[in-house]
C-alpha distance (Angstrom), angle and dihedral (degrees) to the residues before:
residue distance angle dihedral
X1 . . .
X2 3.80 . .
X3 3.81 118.8 .
X4 3.79 112.9 -151.8
X5 3.78 133.2 179.5
X6 3.82 116.4 -107.8
X7 3.80 100.0 179.9
X8 3.83 107.5 139.2
X9 3.76 121.1 -115.3
X10 3.79 116.3 -100.9
X11 3.79 93.2 -134.7
X12 3.83 107.9 97.9
X13 3.82 92.1 -159.2
X14 3.80 93.9 55.8
X15 3.82 109.2 113.8
X16 3.82 92.5 -155.7
X17 3.79 99.1 39.6
X18 3.83 94.2 131.8
X19 3.79 95.7 52.0
X20 3.79 121.7 110.2
X21 3.79 120.7 -102.7
X22 3.78 117.4 -85.4
X23 3.81 119.8 -123.0
X24 3.83 116.1 -138.6
X25 3.81 124.3 -161.6
X26 3.81 109.9 -157.3
X27 3.80 125.7 -158.9
X28 3.79 108.9 -141.6
X29 3.78 138.6 147.3
X30 3.77 105.1 -121.5
X31 3.81 108.4 -132.1
X32 3.77 124.0 -125.2
X33 3.79 121.7 -122.9
X34 3.81 91.5 -103.6
X35 3.79 94.2 54.0
X36 3.80 95.2 59.1
X37 3.79 97.7 48.1
X38 3.79 118.4 105.5
X39 3.76 138.8 -176.4
X40 3.79 124.7 -97.2
X41 3.81 93.4 -103.4
X42 3.81 97.1 50.5
X43 3.82 126.0 65.8
X44 3.82 116.9 -105.8
X45 3.78 114.3 -87.5
X46 3.79 116.8 -116.1
X47 3.77 116.0 -149.7
X48 3.76 122.4 -132.6
X49 3.77 95.3 -110.9
X50 3.80 89.5 53.4
X51 3.81 89.4 52.2
X52 3.80 91.6 51.5
X53 3.80 91.5 48.0
X54 3.79 91.1 49.9
X55 3.80 91.4 48.8
X56 3.81 95.1 54.2
X57 3.80 97.1 39.7
X58 3.82 104.6 39.4
X59 3.81 102.1 43.8
X60 3.84 112.1 80.0
X61 3.81 95.5 -145.4
X62 3.82 91.2 53.0
X63 3.81 100.7 39.3
X64 3.81 89.5 52.8
X65 3.79 93.4 56.8
X66 3.82 105.7 27.9
X67 3.77 134.2 61.6
X68 3.83 116.2 -132.2
X69 3.80 107.2 -76.6
X70 3.79 120.7 -99.3
X71 3.80 116.0 -148.3
X72 3.77 129.8 -134.0
X73 3.82 113.9 -157.9
X74 3.77 118.8 -106.0
X75 3.79 123.9 -137.0
X76 3.82 115.4 -116.4
X77 3.78 111.9 -141.3
X78 3.81 91.9 -135.9
X79 3.79 92.7 59.8
X80 3.79 96.3 55.0
X81 3.79 89.6 60.1
X82 3.79 83.7 77.9
X83 3.79 112.8 80.4
X84 3.79 95.9 -141.1
X85 3.79 92.8 47.9
X86 3.78 91.3 48.7
X87 3.79 92.0 52.3
X88 3.79 90.7 47.3
X89 3.81 92.9 52.2
X90 3.81 91.5 43.8
X91 3.80 89.9 54.3
X92 3.80 91.4 48.5
X93 3.81 87.8 52.3
X94 3.80 90.7 53.5
X95 3.80 95.5 -115.5
X96 3.82 101.2 119.6
X97 3.81 118.2 78.4
X98 3.78 112.7 -115.4
X99 3.80 94.5 -116.6
X100 3.80 93.0 52.5
X101 3.80 92.6 49.6
X102 3.79 91.6 50.0
X103 3.81 91.5 51.9
X104 3.80 91.1 46.4
X105 3.79 89.4 52.1
X106 3.80 90.5 49.0
X107 3.81 92.1 51.8
X108 3.79 93.4 47.1
X109 3.77 92.8 45.7
X110 3.81 91.3 54.6
X111 3.81 93.9 46.8
X112 3.79 96.0 43.3
X113 3.78 96.2 46.0
X114 3.83 108.0 19.3
X115 3.81 93.0 159.7
X116 3.78 93.2 60.8
X117 3.78 91.8 46.4
X118 3.80 92.8 50.2
X119 3.77 91.4 52.1
X120 3.76 90.4 62.0
X121 3.80 100.4 -103.1
X122 3.78 101.5 144.5
X123 3.75 109.5 153.2
X124 3.77 131.0 176.0
X125 3.77 124.1 -54.5
X126 3.82 91.9 -111.2
X127 3.80 91.4 53.8
X128 3.78 91.5 48.0
X129 3.81 91.7 50.8
X130 3.79 92.5 51.4
X131 3.81 91.1 48.8
X132 3.80 92.6 51.0
X133 3.78 93.1 53.8
X134 3.80 89.7 55.1
X135 3.81 93.4 43.8
X136 3.81 96.0 58.6
X137 3.79 90.2 88.4
X138 3.81 90.1 47.9
X139 3.79 89.2 54.0
X140 3.81 91.0 57.4
X141 3.80 91.0 49.7
X142 3.79 92.7 48.8
X143 3.80 91.1 51.6
X144 3.80 90.2 51.9
X145 3.78 91.6 50.1
X146 3.80 93.9 53.4
X147 3.81 94.8 43.0
X148 3.80 110.4 134.1
X149 3.81 93.7 15.7
X150 3.77 111.2 66.3
X151 3.76 134.8 -15.1
X152 3.78 116.0 -120.9
X153 3.80 117.0 -159.4
X154 3.79 116.3 -161.8
X155 3.80 110.3 -152.3
X156 3.82 111.2 -162.5
X157 3.83 90.9 179.3
X158 3.79 94.4 61.7
X159 3.81 93.5 118.8
X160 3.81 96.4 32.0
X161 3.81 105.5 58.3
X162 3.77 141.2 7.8
X163 3.80 121.2 -147.3
X164 3.78 123.1 -155.0
X165 3.81 131.7 179.4
X166 3.79 115.9 -114.1
X167 3.81 119.2 -159.2
X168 3.81 116.4 -137.5
X169 3.79 122.5 -109.7
X170 3.81 100.8 -113.2
X171 3.81 93.3 -175.9
X172 3.79 90.8 58.4
X173 3.80 91.6 49.5
X174 3.81 92.6 50.0
X175 3.80 91.5 49.7
X176 3.79 91.7 51.9
X177 3.79 91.4 46.5
X178 3.80 93.3 54.9
X179 3.77 94.1 45.5
X180 3.81 110.6 124.4
X181 3.80 92.6 -137.5
X182 3.78 92.5 54.3
X183 3.79 108.4 73.2
X184 3.79 96.8 177.8
X185 3.77 119.3 64.6
X186 3.76 114.4 -120.6
X187 3.76 117.2 -128.1
X188 3.76 116.8 -115.8
X189 3.78 107.8 -110.6
X190 3.76 119.7 -120.9
X191 3.76 122.7 -123.4
X192 3.80 109.2 -58.2
X193 3.78 130.6 -155.5
X194 3.76 125.5 -129.8
X195 3.78 120.7 -155.2
X196 3.79 120.9 -157.4
X197 3.77 125.7 -171.4
X198 3.80 119.1 -120.5
X199 3.81 93.8 -161.9
X200 3.81 131.0 56.0
X201 3.81 115.3 -88.4
X202 3.79 119.5 -132.8
X203 3.83 111.7 -108.1
X204 3.82 88.5 -138.4
X205 3.81 93.8 65.8
X206 3.80 114.4 123.6
X207 3.78 128.8 -154.5
X208 3.77 141.7 63.6
X209 3.80 119.3 -24.1
X210 3.81 93.1 -109.6
X211 3.82 90.5 51.0
X212 3.78 99.5 49.4
X213 3.81 91.8 45.6
X214 3.83 90.2 75.5
X215 3.82 129.7 55.7
X216 3.79 119.2 -84.2
X217 3.80 95.8 -108.0
X218 3.82 91.7 53.0
X219 3.81 92.3 51.3
X220 3.80 90.8 46.0
X221 3.81 92.6 54.5
X222 3.79 94.9 43.7
X223 3.79 91.9 55.3
X224 3.80 100.8 35.6
X225 3.82 94.9 52.5
X226 3.83 89.6 68.5
X227 3.81 96.6 49.9
X228 3.81 93.8 106.0
X229 3.81 109.3 174.2
X230 3.82 92.5 3.9
X231 3.79 89.9 66.2
X232 3.82 88.7 94.9
X233 3.81 90.2 57.0
X234 3.80 90.5 51.2
X235 3.80 90.4 47.8
X236 3.81 88.9 53.2
X237 3.81 90.4 52.7
X238 3.81 91.2 50.7
X239 3.81 90.7 49.5
X240 3.81 91.3 53.0
X241 3.81 92.1 48.2
X242 3.81 90.4 50.9
X243 3.81 90.2 49.4
X244 3.82 92.3 48.5
X245 3.80 90.0 52.0
X246 3.81 88.7 54.0
X247 3.80 91.4 44.6
X248 3.80 94.3 55.1
X249 3.81 95.2 42.7
X250 3.79 125.9 -175.0
X251 3.82 100.4 -70.0
X252 3.78 104.0 76.2
X253 3.78 146.0 110.8
X254 3.80 114.3 -126.6
X255 3.82 89.5 -139.2
X256 3.82 93.5 57.4
X257 3.78 120.5 116.6
X258 3.80 125.7 -163.4
X259 3.80 93.3 -89.0
X260 3.82 93.8 59.3
X261 3.80 104.8 30.5
X262 3.82 123.3 90.8
X263 3.79 106.5 -161.4
X264 3.79 130.4 -170.6
X265 3.81 88.6 -112.5
X266 3.78 130.0 30.9
X267 3.79 101.9 -144.1
X268 3.80 145.9 -11.1
X269 3.78 122.9 -111.4
X270 3.77 133.2 -169.9
X271 3.80 116.6 -136.0
X272 3.82 92.0 -118.3
X273 3.82 96.6 74.1
X274 3.77 136.4 101.4
X275 3.81 123.9 -157.2
X276 3.78 129.5 -128.8
X277 3.78 112.1 -111.3
X278 3.81 100.0 170.3
X279 3.80 98.7 -126.2
X280 3.80 108.6 -166.2
X281 3.79 129.2 173.1
X282 3.79 115.4 -122.2
X283 3.80 129.0 -150.8
X284 3.80 93.8 -96.5
X285 3.81 92.3 57.7
X286 3.81 96.3 -104.1
X287 3.78 129.0 113.0
X288 3.77 127.4 -117.2
X289 3.79 124.6 -155.8
X290 3.77 118.7 -132.3
X291 3.78 120.4 -164.2
X292 3.78 92.5 -118.7
X293 3.81 99.2 145.2
X294 3.80 96.7 52.4
X295 3.81 92.4 40.5
X296 3.80 92.2 54.5
X297 3.81 90.5 50.0
X298 3.80 93.4 49.6
X299 3.81 91.4 45.1
X300 3.80 89.6 56.7
X301 3.81 93.2 44.5
X302 3.81 94.3 51.3
X303 3.80 95.3 44.2
X304 3.79 92.6 43.8
X305 3.80 93.6 51.2
X306 3.82 90.6 53.1
X307 3.80 93.1 52.2
X308 3.79 120.4 112.5
X309 3.81 92.1 -124.4
X310 3.78 111.5 58.7
X311 3.82 114.6 -120.9
X312 3.79 122.0 -117.5
X313 3.81 99.4 168.2
X314 3.81 129.1 31.1
X315 3.77 128.8 -172.5
X316 3.82 119.4 -149.6
X317 3.79 92.9 172.8
X318 3.79 129.0 25.8
X319 3.79 141.7 148.6
X320 3.79 142.6 -171.3
X321 3.77 144.1 -179.4
X322 3.79 116.8 -65.1
X323 3.83 95.1 -108.3
X324 3.81 90.5 48.9
X325 3.81 92.3 47.5
X326 3.79 90.8 51.4
X327 3.79 90.5 49.8
X328 3.81 92.0 46.7
X329 3.81 96.7 52.5
X330 3.79 96.5 37.9
X331 3.81 100.9 39.5
X332 3.79 117.9 6.9
X333 3.81 102.3 42.3
X334 3.84 96.2 47.3
X335 3.80 89.0 47.8
X336 3.83 101.0 43.1
X337 3.83 105.7 26.2
X338 3.81 109.5 123.7
X339 3.82 98.7 -176.7
X340 3.78 116.8 41.8
X341 3.80 100.9 161.4
X342 3.80 115.8 54.0
X343 3.77 103.4 162.5
X344 3.77 118.8 -75.4
X345 3.79 91.9 -27.0
X346 3.83 93.5 72.3
X347 3.79 90.7 -155.2
X348 3.78 120.0 168.2
X349 3.81 117.8 -134.8
X350 3.79 116.8 -152.6
X351 3.83 138.9 168.0
X352 3.79 125.5 -104.6
X353 3.85 108.8 -82.8
X354 3.79 119.7 -115.2
X355 3.80 136.4 -167.1
X356 3.81 89.2 -92.6
X357 3.79 89.1 60.5
X358 3.79 89.3 55.4
X359 3.80 90.2 50.9
X360 3.81 90.5 57.5
X361 3.79 86.2 68.7
X362 3.81 94.1 40.1
X363 3.81 92.3 -105.4
X364 3.77 122.6 142.5
X365 3.78 99.6 -128.0
X366 3.78 95.3 -176.6
X367 3.80 95.4 75.3
X368 3.76 134.6 35.5
X369 3.78 116.0 161.4
X370 3.80 127.0 -173.5
X371 3.76 113.8 -98.3
X372 3.78 112.5 -96.2
X373 3.74 122.4 -122.6
X374 3.78 115.7 -86.5
X375 3.80 93.9 -144.6
X376 3.79 115.1 110.8
X377 3.78 101.8 -176.1
X378 3.77 116.8 113.1
X379 3.77 96.0 -129.7
X380 3.79 100.6 89.0
X381 3.78 95.1 150.7
X382 3.80 90.6 92.2
X383 3.78 92.6 59.8
X384 3.77 115.8 100.4
X385 3.79 109.7 -114.0
X386 3.80 90.3 -153.6
X387 3.81 93.1 59.6
X388 3.77 110.9 128.4
X389 3.81 117.1 -107.8
X390 3.79 118.6 -124.7
X391 3.80 131.7 -146.8
X392 3.78 120.0 -133.2
X393 3.82 102.5 -177.4
X394 3.82 133.7 34.1
X395 3.77 120.4 -105.9
X396 3.77 141.9 88.5
X397 3.79 116.7 64.5
X398 3.80 103.3 3.7
X399 3.80 95.8 -161.9
X400 3.78 127.6 38.7
X401 3.77 132.7 -164.5
X402 3.78 137.0 31.0
X403 3.78 98.3 -145.7
X404 3.84 94.4 133.6
X405 3.81 122.1 23.5
X406 3.80 147.2 114.0
X407 3.79 132.0 -141.7
X408 3.81 133.4 -157.8
X409 3.84 123.4 -116.9
X410 3.79 91.2 -115.6
X411 3.81 92.9 52.9
X412 3.79 92.3 44.4
X413 3.80 94.2 53.6
X414 3.79 91.5 45.1
X415 3.80 88.1 53.0
X416 3.80 93.7 48.8
X417 3.81 92.3 46.3
X418 3.80 90.8 55.4
X419 3.80 94.2 43.5
X420 3.81 91.2 51.1
X421 3.79 89.6 57.3
X422 3.79 100.1 41.5
X423 3.81 125.0 42.7
X424 3.80 86.5 -180.0
X425 3.80 89.0 75.1
X426 3.80 88.3 67.6
X427 3.81 101.1 40.4
X428 3.79 139.4 5.8
X429 3.79 141.5 -171.9
X430 3.78 130.6 -155.6
X431 3.77 124.9 -135.9
X432 3.82 95.6 -96.3
X433 3.80 98.3 32.8
X434 3.79 119.8 114.8
X435 3.80 96.7 -154.4
X436 3.78 138.7 25.4
X437 3.78 122.7 -99.5
X438 3.79 122.7 -143.3
X439 3.79 121.2 -125.8
X440 3.79 116.2 -127.4
X441 3.78 117.3 -111.5
X442 3.82 91.9 -130.0
X443 3.81 87.6 65.0
X444 3.81 97.7 42.0
X445 3.81 100.3 51.7
X446 3.83 103.6 47.0
X447 3.80 92.2 41.2
X448 3.81 92.1 52.9
X449 3.81 94.6 44.8
X450 3.81 92.6 49.7
X451 3.81 92.1 48.3
X452 3.81 92.2 53.5
X453 3.81 103.9 34.4
X454 3.79 103.9 23.7
X455 3.78 136.5 -99.8
X456 3.82 93.3 -73.0
X457 3.82 94.7 57.7
X458 3.83 95.6 85.9
X459 3.81 113.4 72.1
X460 3.80 129.5 -166.2
X461 3.78 136.1 174.1
X462 3.78 124.7 -135.2
X463 3.82 88.0 -134.5
X464 3.79 109.9 61.7
X465 3.79 122.7 -151.8
X466 3.82 95.8 -149.9
X467 3.81 133.6 36.5
X468 3.78 133.1 -169.9
X469 3.78 115.1 -91.0
X470 3.82 111.2 -103.5
X471 3.81 112.4 -103.3
X472 3.79 93.0 -18.3
X473 3.78 92.8 156.1
X474 3.79 109.4 -101.7
X475 3.79 115.4 -134.4
X476 3.81 92.3 -154.4
X477 3.82 107.6 28.7
X478 3.79 108.7 32.1
X479 3.81 93.0 155.3
X480 3.83 90.5 55.0
X481 3.82 96.6 57.0
X482 3.79 96.3 102.0
X483 3.80 90.8 40.4
X484 3.82 90.7 55.4
X485 3.80 90.7 52.7
X486 3.81 93.9 47.0
X487 3.81 91.6 48.1
X488 3.81 90.3 49.7
X489 3.80 90.8 53.7
X490 3.80 91.5 48.1
X491 3.81 91.6 47.8
X492 3.80 91.3 53.4
X493 3.80 92.0 46.5
X494 3.81 92.5 51.6
X495 3.82 95.1 44.6
X496 3.81 98.4 44.2
X497 3.83 99.4 27.7
X498 3.79 90.6 -127.5
X499 3.77 141.5 100.0
X500 3.77 112.1 -46.2
X501 3.80 95.9 -145.7
X502 3.81 89.3 61.2
X503 3.79 90.3 72.5
X504 3.81 90.2 86.7
X505 3.81 90.3 57.6
X506 3.81 89.0 59.6
X507 3.81 100.0 50.5
X508 3.79 133.1 69.6
X509 3.81 111.6 -97.8
X510 3.78 136.6 170.1
X511 3.79 121.4 -117.3
X512 3.80 93.8 -101.6
X513 3.80 89.7 49.5
X514 3.80 90.0 51.4
X515 3.79 88.1 54.0
X516 3.81 90.0 52.9
X517 3.80 90.6 51.9
X518 3.81 91.7 48.1
X519 3.79 89.8 50.3
X520 3.80 88.7 52.2
X521 3.81 92.2 51.4
X522 3.80 93.6 48.1
X523 3.82 100.8 40.6
X524 3.80 102.0 26.4
X525 3.80 94.3 -126.5
X526 3.77 137.8 81.8
X527 3.78 127.2 -107.4
X528 3.78 133.4 -169.8
X529 3.78 132.0 -110.4
X530 3.76 93.4 -113.7
X531 3.79 90.1 54.3
X532 3.81 92.0 52.7
X533 3.79 92.1 45.8
X534 3.80 91.7 42.1
X535 3.79 93.3 58.6
X536 3.79 91.8 60.6
X537 3.80 93.5 45.2
X538 3.82 92.0 46.9
X539 3.79 92.2 58.6
X540 3.81 89.8 55.4
X541 3.77 94.5 49.2
X542 3.81 99.6 40.8
X543 3.79 93.2 97.2
X544 3.77 95.9 51.7
X545 3.81 91.6 41.7
X546 3.80 92.1 54.7
X547 3.80 92.0 50.7
X548 3.77 92.1 49.4
X549 3.80 92.3 47.2
X550 3.82 92.0 64.1
X551 3.76 94.5 78.8
X552 3.82 124.7 159.9
X553 3.81 89.8 -148.5
X554 3.79 117.4 101.9
X555 3.81 98.8 -109.0
X556 3.80 93.9 -174.7
X557 3.80 91.0 58.1
X558 3.80 92.0 48.4
X559 3.79 90.5 49.4
X560 3.80 92.4 52.0
X561 3.80 90.1 49.7
X562 3.79 89.0 51.0
X563 3.78 90.8 51.3
X564 3.81 91.6 50.0
X565 3.78 89.7 53.5
X566 3.79 89.3 46.5
X567 3.80 92.1 53.6
X568 3.80 91.1 51.1
X569 3.79 89.4 50.3
X570 3.79 91.5 50.0
X571 3.80 91.6 50.0
X572 3.80 92.4 52.6
X573 3.80 95.4 41.2
X574 3.77 99.2 53.7
X575 3.77 108.1 56.1
X576 3.79 98.0 143.0
X577 3.77 108.4 131.9
X578 3.78 95.4 -140.1
X579 3.81 91.0 62.7
X580 3.81 96.1 43.5
X581 3.80 95.1 102.0
X582 3.76 93.2 48.9
X583 3.82 92.4 50.4
X584 3.81 91.9 55.5
X585 3.79 89.2 60.8
X586 3.78 101.0 37.0
X587 3.81 105.7 37.8
X588 3.77 105.8 44.8
X589 3.79 110.7 113.5
X590 3.79 135.8 -19.8
X591 3.79 87.9 -112.6
X592 3.82 87.0 81.0
X593 3.77 89.8 65.7
X594 3.79 110.4 121.8
X595 3.80 108.5 -150.0
X596 3.77 139.5 116.7
X597 3.82 122.0 -103.4
X598 3.77 94.2 -107.3
X599 3.80 89.9 58.0
X600 3.81 89.8 81.6
X601 3.77 99.1 42.4
X602 3.80 115.3 107.1
X603 3.80 96.0 -143.8
X604 3.80 90.1 77.0
X605 3.80 109.9 97.1
X606 3.80 95.5 -157.6
X607 3.77 125.8 72.7
X608 3.79 111.8 -107.4
X609 3.81 125.8 -138.3
X610 3.79 128.0 -146.2
X611 3.80 142.5 154.9
X612 3.81 125.8 -106.0
X613 3.78 95.9 -163.4
X614 3.79 101.4 -55.9
X615 3.81 95.2 -24.0
X616 3.86 115.4 101.3
X617 3.82 111.5 -134.2
X618 3.79 132.9 -178.5
X619 3.80 132.8 -155.9
X620 3.78 128.3 -120.4
X621 3.81 123.3 -169.9
X622 3.80 110.8 -148.9
X623 3.83 124.7 -168.3
X624 3.81 106.6 -134.8
X625 3.80 97.6 170.1
X626 3.79 138.7 -6.7
X627 3.79 92.4 -86.3
X628 3.79 101.6 29.9
X629 3.79 136.2 69.6
X630 3.80 127.2 -180.0
X631 3.79 124.3 -154.8
X632 3.79 112.8 -147.8
X633 3.78 124.6 -171.3
X634 3.80 115.6 -142.8
X635 3.77 136.6 -179.3
X636 3.80 106.1 -87.2
X637 3.81 99.3 -143.1
X638 3.81 112.2 21.5
X639 3.80 95.9 154.7
X640 3.81 95.8 98.4
X641 3.80 93.0 54.9
X642 3.79 93.7 44.2
X643 3.81 91.2 47.6
X644 3.81 89.5 53.7
X645 3.80 89.8 49.5
X646 3.80 92.1 54.3
X647 3.81 95.1 41.9
X648 3.81 97.8 60.5
X649 3.78 130.0 68.9
X650 3.79 121.4 -97.7
X651 3.79 91.1 -113.1
X652 3.81 90.9 59.3
X653 3.80 97.7 45.8
X654 3.79 97.0 77.2
X655 3.79 92.4 52.3
X656 3.81 99.4 40.3
X657 3.80 111.8 25.5
X658 3.78 133.8 16.6
X659 3.78 124.1 -142.7
X660 3.84 103.2 -63.8
X661 3.79 98.6 -171.5
X662 3.80 94.2 97.3
X663 3.79 94.4 70.8
X664 3.82 91.3 87.0
X665 3.79 135.2 39.8
X666 3.80 110.0 -102.6
X667 3.83 123.0 -151.3
X668 3.79 91.5 -115.9
X669 3.79 92.9 63.2
X670 3.80 91.1 48.8
X671 3.79 91.6 51.6
X672 3.80 91.0 47.2
X673 3.82 91.0 52.2
X674 3.78 91.4 50.2
X675 3.80 91.6 49.9
X676 3.79 91.0 49.7
X677 3.80 90.9 53.0
X678 3.80 89.7 53.9
X679 3.81 89.4 57.7
């Protein structure tokens, strides 16, 4: 049984003051001790899960209606590069079939502790699985201990598949090559490998013949190891699946919907949200807190439970592009809302929009591309590649984000059953694509629920209870930060018929976030946290920076030397044959660098950008000694190359990509230079 608090809210104007407290489950990557440390000059860094805890516990309107948040672990994208870590997270998310996980545990147990296995200590499958989870850290230590001696390969698929080498049929290749209808000679294929499954394959598996011929875990690893930059999106999907498994719990009925199921938690939150608190100025100049967040949640719950179609997925926070939001509030919600009076809140409850809803207004809902730039001049090198795209017409995915929602046990198990039979629901690859791309979780879940339980099974409210934090610093969509904020303002303006910028006065924000909002109101544009914090730190370090900038060393000469070294690094790092022609034109000599003279002077406090051929580079001024600074030019965006380096096997790196880590200046080289100057 679940014990919940029923103490009434102290706010007499709260329309749900006698309701029990709501229980949030928050997805957040818990920081390590090293990630929260800061220098003496900078303020201490506050992690996201600490911000969420402070929000729910310090604000009166939230602490009266919400239990302290419980956190579900996030999935770092770096960890799922490792095969064992990926399989562990996939099992926690409920994706791996039970038989496959047991055989993986058996294989790992034998390879991690061969002495125990040889002595006859078998044990049950459950015991083996628990031992393997604890031995993952021991595996890393053992690999460090044997570094430089022998290479140990841990094969978790030892009891799942067997791989054999198949020699090519040379006679068949020669016949095809001499065929009169085939003008081009076909290359003789190298030795291929054939993988056969050692366990029965489910007849419900979906995908290509070569994919469904191997166990699910093998197909999942083969595809996910080539995700590259989309690995963060896949990690987000795994984190949501893990949180949903915790949300549903063990005590459930698979036929339950949201109106009949009492879960351990009420909803799932991402750690990038801020809650409505209804801050309003009173006549005496003070502010009073209204319980707006909890009231909006309860309004949706009560109206949704009374609906004719039972709910299986509810959104408490959602967003969309500005054209889609305008279409939603002006067309879709008035047409499809099935509950327009939910107490004093007057919220309108409506189903998730589909492509057919777009067609009612003669809109092609299958495609919605960002508006192209209106500039026609040929010099596009000056345009910022990180500039956010904008949408000009409605269409595509009408609603973005799953940062506040809940799902029923029936919908969750239907989702897991489909995911266990189709890896293609999580990632896909086109015919001419080199790597797979992950599908976002906010597209997977509503689509699956609507296919199984109908278009009216997903319920939303026109007044959200949670919004995205302004300029928080998205880990997945950095170029959409300003677009998220602008869409949030438009959503508030359309739902409350007021000024959109006032939305930030009605939600809980930290001091630094309030400063960002004030900067937006004064200057008409958004800024980032690091820019706000950097202004205060710059004023403290201006004196020392000016003294260091007066250096007798020829900075221009040092910069040119740095660029020469950078060019050599580029030439050795990019050895892919398909880019060979482009490198001949773009990476010739530093004389092709397009930048002004002041871009290499150290007295400039901002980092300067330039072009080395077609390669964007950026400057960094480094203090080597008290009277000497060095300006180094680095590659501006090296993440794509480094992601490719990590995504391929070690055997392929020497033939495809060289070591790319020399394209930027690493802290170790700076420290070494400073130590040399001391000598």
